C-alpha positions as a Markdown table, in Angstrom:
| # | Residue | x | y | z |
|---|---|---|---|---|
| 1 | Unk | -134.5 | -140.4 | -48.1 |
| 2 | Unk | -131.4 | -138.8 | -47.5 |
| 3 | Unk | -131.5 | -135.0 | -49.6 |
| 4 | Unk | -127.0 | -135.9 | -49.7 |
| 5 | Unk | -125.7 | -138.7 | -51.1 |
| 6 | Unk | -122.4 | -138.3 | -51.0 |
| 7 | Unk | -120.8 | -137.1 | -47.4 |
| 8 | Unk | -117.4 | -135.9 | -46.9 |
| 9 | Unk | -115.7 | -136.3 | -43.7 |
| 10 | Unk | -113.0 | -134.0 | -42.3 |
| 11 | Unk | -111.6 | -133.9 | -38.8 |
| 12 | Unk | -108.6 | -132.8 | -36.8 |
| 13 | Unk | -107.9 | -135.6 | -34.7 |
| 14 | Unk | -106.4 | -132.9 | -31.4 |
| 15 | Unk | -108.1 | -135.6 | -29.5 |
| 16 | Unk | -109.5 | -139.1 | -28.5 |
| 17 | Unk | -112.7 | -137.1 | -28.5 |
| 18 | Unk | -112.5 | -135.9 | -31.9 |
| 19 | Unk | -112.0 | -139.6 | -33.2 |
| 20 | Unk | -114.7 | -140.9 | -30.9 |
| 21 | Unk | -117.1 | -138.7 | -32.3 |
| 22 | Unk | -115.9 | -139.5 | -36.1 |
| 23 | Unk | -116.4 | -143.3 | -35.7 |
| 24 | Unk | -119.9 | -142.3 | -34.2 |
| 25 | Unk | -120.7 | -140.4 | -37.4 |
| 26 | Unk | -119.6 | -142.9 | -39.3 |
| 27 | Unk | -121.9 | -145.6 | -38.0 |
| 28 | Unk | -125.0 | -142.5 | -38.1 |
| 29 | Unk | -124.4 | -142.3 | -42.0 |
| 30 | Unk | -124.1 | -146.1 | -42.4 |
| 31 | Unk | -127.2 | -146.5 | -40.5 |
| 32 | Unk | -128.8 | -143.5 | -42.8 |
| 33 | Unk | -127.8 | -145.6 | -46.2 |
| 34 | Unk | -125.5 | -142.6 | -47.3 |
| 35 | Unk | -122.5 | -143.1 | -49.3 |
| 36 | Unk | -119.5 | -141.5 | -47.3 |
| 37 | Unk | -115.4 | -140.6 | -48.1 |
| 38 | Unk | -113.1 | -139.5 | -45.7 |
| 39 | Unk | -109.9 | -137.2 | -45.7 |
| 40 | Unk | -107.1 | -139.0 | -46.4 |
| 41 | Unk | -105.2 | -137.2 | -43.8 |
| 42 | Unk | -107.7 | -139.5 | -41.1 |
| 43 | Unk | -106.7 | -142.9 | -42.7 |
| 44 | Unk | -103.5 | -143.6 | -39.7 |
| 45 | Unk | -106.4 | -143.4 | -37.1 |
| 46 | Unk | -109.2 | -145.1 | -38.5 |
| 47 | Unk | -107.3 | -148.5 | -39.7 |
| 48 | Unk | -110.1 | -150.5 | -38.0 |
| 49 | Unk | -112.8 | -149.1 | -40.2 |
| 50 | Unk | -114.0 | -150.4 | -43.3 |
| 51 | Unk | -113.5 | -146.8 | -44.7 |
| 52 | Unk | -113.2 | -145.3 | -48.6 |
| 53 | Unk | -110.4 | -142.6 | -48.4 |
| 54 | Unk | -109.4 | -140.0 | -50.8 |
| 55 | Unk | -107.9 | -136.7 | -51.1 |
| 56 | Unk | -109.5 | -133.1 | -50.0 |
| 57 | Unk | -109.7 | -132.4 | -53.4 |
| 58 | Unk | -111.4 | -135.5 | -54.4 |
| 59 | Unk | -113.6 | -134.9 | -51.4 |
| 60 | Unk | -114.7 | -131.9 | -53.0 |
| 61 | Unk | -115.6 | -132.8 | -56.5 |
| 62 | Unk | -117.2 | -135.7 | -55.3 |
| 63 | Unk | -119.1 | -134.6 | -52.4 |
| 64 | Unk | -122.6 | -133.3 | -52.0 |
| 65 | Unk | -121.8 | -132.4 | -48.2 |
| 66 | Unk | -118.6 | -132.2 | -45.9 |
| 67 | Unk | -119.1 | -132.6 | -42.5 |
| 68 | Unk | -116.1 | -131.2 | -40.7 |
| 69 | Unk | -115.7 | -132.6 | -37.1 |
| 70 | Unk | -113.4 | -130.1 | -34.7 |
| 71 | Unk | -113.6 | -126.7 | -33.6 |
| 72 | Unk | -113.7 | -123.4 | -35.4 |
| 73 | Unk | -110.4 | -123.4 | -36.5 |
| 74 | Unk | -110.9 | -126.6 | -37.9 |
| 75 | Unk | -113.9 | -125.0 | -39.8 |
| 76 | Unk | -111.8 | -122.2 | -41.4 |
| 77 | Unk | -109.5 | -124.7 | -42.9 |
| 78 | Unk | -111.8 | -126.7 | -44.2 |
| 79 | Unk | -113.4 | -123.4 | -45.7 |
| 80 | Unk | -110.3 | -122.5 | -47.6 |
| 81 | Unk | -109.8 | -126.4 | -48.9 |
| 82 | Unk | -113.5 | -126.3 | -50.3 |
| 83 | Unk | -113.1 | -122.8 | -52.3 |
| 84 | Unk | -114.5 | -123.0 | -55.8 |
| 85 | Unk | -116.6 | -126.7 | -55.5 |
| 86 | Unk | -119.5 | -125.1 | -54.1 |
| 87 | Unk | -120.2 | -127.7 | -51.3 |
| 88 | Unk | -121.9 | -126.9 | -48.5 |
| 89 | Unk | -120.5 | -127.4 | -44.9 |
| 90 | Unk | -121.9 | -128.6 | -41.7 |
| 91 | Unk | -119.7 | -128.4 | -38.7 |
| 92 | Unk | -119.9 | -130.8 | -35.5 |
| 93 | Unk | -118.4 | -129.3 | -32.3 |
| 94 | Unk | -115.0 | -130.4 | -31.0 |
| 95 | Unk | -113.6 | -127.4 | -29.9 |
| 96 | Unk | -113.9 | -124.3 | -27.0 |
| 97 | Unk | -116.2 | -121.7 | -28.7 |
| 98 | Unk | -118.2 | -123.2 | -31.4 |
| 99 | Unk | -119.5 | -120.2 | -33.3 |
| 100 | Unk | -118.8 | -122.0 | -36.8 |
| 101 | Unk | -119.2 | -125.7 | -35.6 |
| 102 | Unk | -122.7 | -125.9 | -33.8 |
| 103 | Unk | -123.6 | -129.4 | -33.6 |
| 104 | Unk | -122.7 | -130.7 | -30.5 |
| 105 | Unk | -121.8 | -134.1 | -29.9 |
| 106 | Unk | -124.5 | -134.6 | -27.7 |
| 107 | Unk | -127.1 | -133.4 | -30.5 |
| 108 | Unk | -125.5 | -135.4 | -33.4 |
| 109 | Unk | -128.0 | -138.2 | -33.7 |
| 110 | Unk | -130.7 | -136.2 | -34.1 |
| 111 | Unk | -129.6 | -132.7 | -35.8 |
| 112 | Unk | -127.3 | -135.0 | -38.7 |
| 113 | Unk | -130.2 | -137.0 | -39.1 |
| 114 | Unk | -132.3 | -133.7 | -39.5 |
| 115 | Unk | -129.8 | -131.7 | -41.8 |
| 116 | Unk | -129.6 | -134.9 | -43.9 |
| 117 | Unk | -133.4 | -135.2 | -44.5 |
| 118 | Unk | -133.3 | -131.3 | -45.7 |
| 119 | Unk | -134.4 | -129.4 | -42.2 |
| 120 | Unk | -131.6 | -126.9 | -41.8 |
| 121 | Unk | -130.3 | -123.4 | -42.2 |
| 122 | Unk | -128.1 | -122.2 | -44.6 |
| 123 | Unk | -125.8 | -119.4 | -44.3 |
| 124 | Unk | -123.7 | -117.8 | -47.1 |
| 125 | Unk | -120.3 | -116.1 | -46.1 |
| 126 | Unk | -118.4 | -114.1 | -47.6 |
| 127 | Unk | -114.0 | -115.1 | -47.5 |
| 128 | Unk | -111.2 | -112.3 | -47.8 |
| 129 | Unk | -108.7 | -112.8 | -50.5 |
| 130 | Unk | -104.9 | -111.0 | -49.9 |
| 131 | Unk | -103.1 | -110.0 | -52.7 |
| 132 | Unk | -98.6 | -109.0 | -51.6 |
| 133 | Unk | -98.1 | -106.5 | -54.9 |
| 134 | Unk | -94.5 | -106.1 | -55.3 |
| 135 | Unk | -93.5 | -104.1 | -58.7 |
| 136 | Unk | -97.1 | -104.3 | -59.7 |
| 137 | Unk | -97.8 | -107.5 | -59.6 |
| 138 | Unk | -99.3 | -110.1 | -57.3 |
| 139 | Unk | -96.8 | -112.6 | -56.2 |
| 140 | Unk | -99.0 | -114.6 | -53.5 |
| 141 | Unk | -102.6 | -114.9 | -53.1 |
| 142 | Unk | -104.1 | -116.3 | -50.0 |
| 143 | Unk | -108.1 | -116.6 | -49.0 |
| 144 | Unk | -109.5 | -115.7 | -45.1 |
| 145 | Unk | -112.9 | -116.6 | -43.9 |
| 146 | Unk | -111.9 | -114.9 | -40.8 |
| 147 | Unk | -109.3 | -111.9 | -41.5 |
| 148 | Unk | -106.4 | -111.0 | -42.6 |
| 149 | Unk | -104.0 | -109.3 | -40.3 |
| 150 | Unk | -100.7 | -107.1 | -40.8 |
| 151 | Unk | -98.8 | -107.3 | -37.8 |
| 152 | Unk | -94.6 | -107.3 | -37.2 |
| 153 | Unk | -94.1 | -110.9 | -36.8 |
| 154 | Unk | -91.7 | -111.7 | -34.0 |
| 155 | Unk | -90.8 | -108.1 | -33.0 |
| 156 | Unk | -92.3 | -106.1 | -30.7 |
| 157 | Unk | -92.0 | -103.1 | -32.3 |
| 158 | Unk | -95.0 | -101.1 | -33.4 |
| 159 | Unk | -95.1 | -100.4 | -37.6 |
| 160 | Unk | -96.1 | -97.8 | -39.6 |
| 161 | Unk | -98.4 | -97.5 | -43.0 |
| 162 | Unk | -101.0 | -95.8 | -45.2 |
| 163 | Unk | -104.1 | -97.2 | -45.5 |
| 164 | Unk | -106.8 | -96.9 | -48.5 |
| 165 | Unk | -110.1 | -97.5 | -49.1 |
| 166 | Unk | -111.2 | -97.8 | -53.1 |
| 167 | Unk | -108.2 | -96.0 | -54.0 |
| 168 | Unk | -108.7 | -93.1 | -51.3 |
| 169 | Unk | -105.9 | -92.4 | -48.9 |
| 170 | Unk | -107.6 | -92.9 | -45.1 |
| 171 | Unk | -104.9 | -92.2 | -43.0 |
| 172 | Unk | -101.2 | -93.5 | -41.7 |
| 173 | Unk | -100.9 | -95.1 | -38.6 |
| 174 | Unk | -98.0 | -96.6 | -36.2 |
| 175 | Unk | -99.7 | -99.2 | -33.9 |
| 176 | Unk | -99.1 | -103.1 | -33.7 |
| 177 | Unk | -100.9 | -103.8 | -36.7 |
| 178 | Unk | -104.5 | -104.1 | -38.5 |
| 179 | Unk | -106.7 | -106.6 | -38.5 |
| 180 | Unk | -109.1 | -106.3 | -41.1 |
| 181 | Unk | -112.4 | -108.5 | -40.4 |
| 182 | Unk | -115.0 | -110.0 | -42.3 |
| 183 | Unk | -118.9 | -110.7 | -40.3 |
| 184 | Unk | -117.7 | -114.2 | -39.5 |
| 185 | Unk | -114.2 | -113.3 | -37.9 |
| 186 | Unk | -115.9 | -110.5 | -36.1 |
| 187 | Unk | -116.0 | -112.6 | -33.1 |
| 188 | Unk | -112.5 | -114.3 | -33.2 |
| 189 | Unk | -109.4 | -111.8 | -33.2 |
| 190 | Unk | -111.0 | -108.3 | -33.9 |
| 191 | Unk | -113.3 | -109.2 | -30.6 |
| 192 | Unk | -110.4 | -109.6 | -29.2 |
| 193 | Unk | -109.1 | -106.4 | -30.3 |
| 194 | Unk | -111.9 | -104.3 | -29.5 |
| 195 | Unk | -114.0 | -104.6 | -32.6 |
| 196 | Unk | -117.6 | -104.1 | -33.1 |
| 197 | Unk | -119.4 | -107.7 | -33.6 |
| 198 | Unk | -121.2 | -108.2 | -37.2 |
| 199 | Unk | -124.4 | -110.2 | -37.8 |
| 200 | Unk | -123.1 | -113.1 | -39.9 |
| 201 | Unk | -125.7 | -111.8 | -42.5 |
| 202 | Unk | -124.2 | -108.1 | -43.0 |
| 203 | Unk | -122.4 | -106.9 | -46.4 |
| 204 | Unk | -119.4 | -105.4 | -44.5 |
| 205 | Unk | -116.1 | -105.6 | -43.5 |
| 206 | Unk | -114.7 | -104.1 | -40.0 |
| 207 | Unk | -111.0 | -102.6 | -39.9 |
| 208 | Unk | -109.5 | -102.4 | -36.1 |
| 209 | Unk | -106.3 | -101.1 | -35.3 |
| 210 | Unk | -104.1 | -102.8 | -33.1 |
| 211 | Unk | -103.3 | -100.8 | -30.2 |
| 212 | Unk | -102.4 | -97.6 | -32.2 |
| 213 | Unk | -100.4 | -94.8 | -30.9 |
| 214 | Unk | -103.0 | -92.6 | -30.6 |
| 215 | Unk | -106.4 | -92.6 | -28.9 |
| 216 | Unk | -108.3 | -91.4 | -32.2 |
| 217 | Unk | -108.1 | -94.3 | -34.1 |
| 218 | Unk | -111.5 | -96.4 | -34.2 |
| 219 | Unk | -112.4 | -99.5 | -35.5 |
| 220 | Unk | -114.1 | -99.0 | -39.2 |
| 221 | Unk | -116.8 | -100.5 | -40.9 |
| 222 | Unk | -117.4 | -100.1 | -44.4 |
| 223 | Unk | -118.9 | -102.2 | -47.2 |
| 224 | Unk | -117.5 | -105.6 | -48.0 |
| 225 | Unk | -117.3 | -104.6 | -51.8 |
| 226 | Unk | -114.3 | -102.3 | -50.9 |
| 227 | Unk | -110.7 | -102.9 | -51.9 |
| 228 | Unk | -108.9 | -102.3 | -49.4 |
| 229 | Unk | -104.9 | -101.3 | -49.8 |
| 230 | Unk | -102.4 | -101.2 | -47.2 |
| 231 | Unk | -98.9 | -100.1 | -47.5 |
| 232 | Unk | -96.6 | -100.6 | -45.6 |
| 233 | Unk | -93.6 | -97.9 | -44.7 |
| 234 | Unk | -90.3 | -98.3 | -46.3 |
| 235 | Unk | -88.7 | -97.1 | -42.4 |
| 236 | Unk | -90.3 | -100.2 | -40.7 |
| 237 | Unk | -87.2 | -101.5 | -39.2 |
| 238 | Unk | -88.2 | -104.8 | -39.6 |
| 239 | Unk | -90.3 | -105.7 | -42.2 |
| 240 | Unk | -94.1 | -106.2 | -41.8 |
| 241 | Unk | -96.1 | -109.6 | -42.4 |
| 242 | Unk | -99.7 | -110.2 | -43.3 |
| 243 | Unk | -101.4 | -113.5 | -42.1 |
| 244 | Unk | -104.8 | -115.0 | -43.3 |
| 245 | Unk | -107.0 | -116.7 | -40.2 |
| 246 | Unk | -103.5 | -116.5 | -38.6 |
| 247 | Unk | -101.9 | -119.2 | -41.5 |
| 248 | Unk | -100.3 | -118.8 | -44.5 |
| 249 | Unk | -97.8 | -115.5 | -43.2 |
| 250 | Unk | -96.6 | -113.4 | -45.7 |
| 251 | Unk | -93.4 | -111.3 | -45.1 |
| 252 | Unk | -93.5 | -108.0 | -47.2 |
| 253 | Unk | -90.1 | -106.5 | -48.6 |
| 254 | Unk | -90.4 | -102.4 | -48.8 |
| 255 | Unk | -92.3 | -101.1 | -51.2 |
| 256 | Unk | -95.1 | -104.0 | -51.3 |
| 257 | Unk | -98.6 | -103.1 | -51.3 |
| 258 | Unk | -101.5 | -105.8 | -49.7 |
| 259 | Unk | -104.6 | -105.5 | -51.8 |
| 260 | Unk | -107.7 | -106.9 | -49.5 |
| 261 | Unk | -111.1 | -107.7 | -50.6 |
| 262 | Unk | -114.0 | -110.0 | -51.1 |
| 263 | Unk | -114.1 | -113.1 | -53.3 |
| 264 | Unk | -116.2 | -114.1 | -55.7 |
| 265 | Unk | -116.7 | -117.8 | -53.8 |
| 266 | Unk | -118.5 | -117.8 | -50.9 |
| 267 | Unk | -119.1 | -120.7 | -48.2 |
| 268 | Unk | -122.1 | -122.7 | -47.4 |
| 269 | Unk | -122.6 | -122.9 | -44.2 |
| 270 | Unk | -125.3 | -125.3 | -42.6 |
| 271 | Unk | -126.7 | -125.2 | -39.2 |
| 272 | Unk | -129.9 | -127.1 | -36.9 |
| 273 | Unk | -132.8 | -125.7 | -37.5 |
| 274 | Unk | -133.0 | -123.9 | -34.2 |
| 275 | Unk | -129.8 | -122.3 | -35.0 |
| 276 | Unk | -130.0 | -118.4 | -33.2 |
| 277 | Unk | -127.2 | -116.6 | -33.6 |
| 278 | Unk | -128.4 | -115.0 | -30.3 |
| 279 | Unk | -128.2 | -118.1 | -27.8 |
| 280 | Unk | -124.8 | -118.9 | -29.4 |
| 281 | Unk | -123.3 | -115.3 | -28.4 |
| 282 | Unk | -125.3 | -115.6 | -25.1 |
| 283 | Unk | -123.9 | -119.0 | -24.5 |
| 284 | Unk | -120.5 | -118.4 | -25.9 |
| 285 | Unk | -119.7 | -114.7 | -24.7 |
| 286 | Unk | -121.5 | -114.6 | -20.9 |
| 287 | Unk | -124.4 | -112.4 | -21.7 |
| 288 | Unk | -127.1 | -112.4 | -19.5 |
| 289 | Unk | -130.5 | -114.2 | -19.9 |
| 290 | Unk | -134.1 | -113.1 | -20.2 |
| 291 | Unk | -134.7 | -111.2 | -16.3 |
| 292 | Unk | -136.2 | -113.5 | -13.8 |
| 293 | Unk | -134.4 | -116.3 | -15.7 |
| 294 | Unk | -131.8 | -118.4 | -13.1 |
């Protein structure tokens, strides 16, 4: 008997492989006698299927499980869309890395059935929220599961800004920007910039300078409950921008501030029972196996 009665499917159709996996998933869920609804953005690609399509908002309200088919970027979008619905998400990998979407298509039959029958590991991942503050008022707010990034936009110029943590001045810096990352995002852009990897269970935020104009600046790990305030210099030749998970680009103006802090809502991410974070690191990052193993 399935633990989940209402399953919503969301996918990003960047390839025929994704579409094929969705077709197989629909057949699998039908065999398990689970009620299914599909993101209406997939309607044009599934015309030959007898499927109930609905909006993402309706999926969040109706589903007790969301299955995401695509890469980690697809799941990042799903995490933001499902905020406030408190519905767990399972990812089937059709991307490159698969740190978040760790059900492989060849194992989908067994692992999805196991999850439906209550055999899974659940992780709670926290998100960040970035607020653009102008004249003392919050004018824009966006969430991020991976990271919030201050950057110069399309310019190749360095930018200057001040950093405050919990109302305390930390430093002023000239660099290409600053990455503010969750543990989830520590294996993404922050890792490429030289930041540390943090286990997903950690309650911390890492701040990674991007090509700072001094070798003394290093990544800094702070409590997940910290309030981070970035104040771009009014002398920057072009207005710096803020990106959340590489989306929702906020353009600052002189005098603006950016407030970054932990969101109250969390993502409930499901994994197969054999999920092992360190196995994934070895596979995806090319770490060495045990001595004596081929």
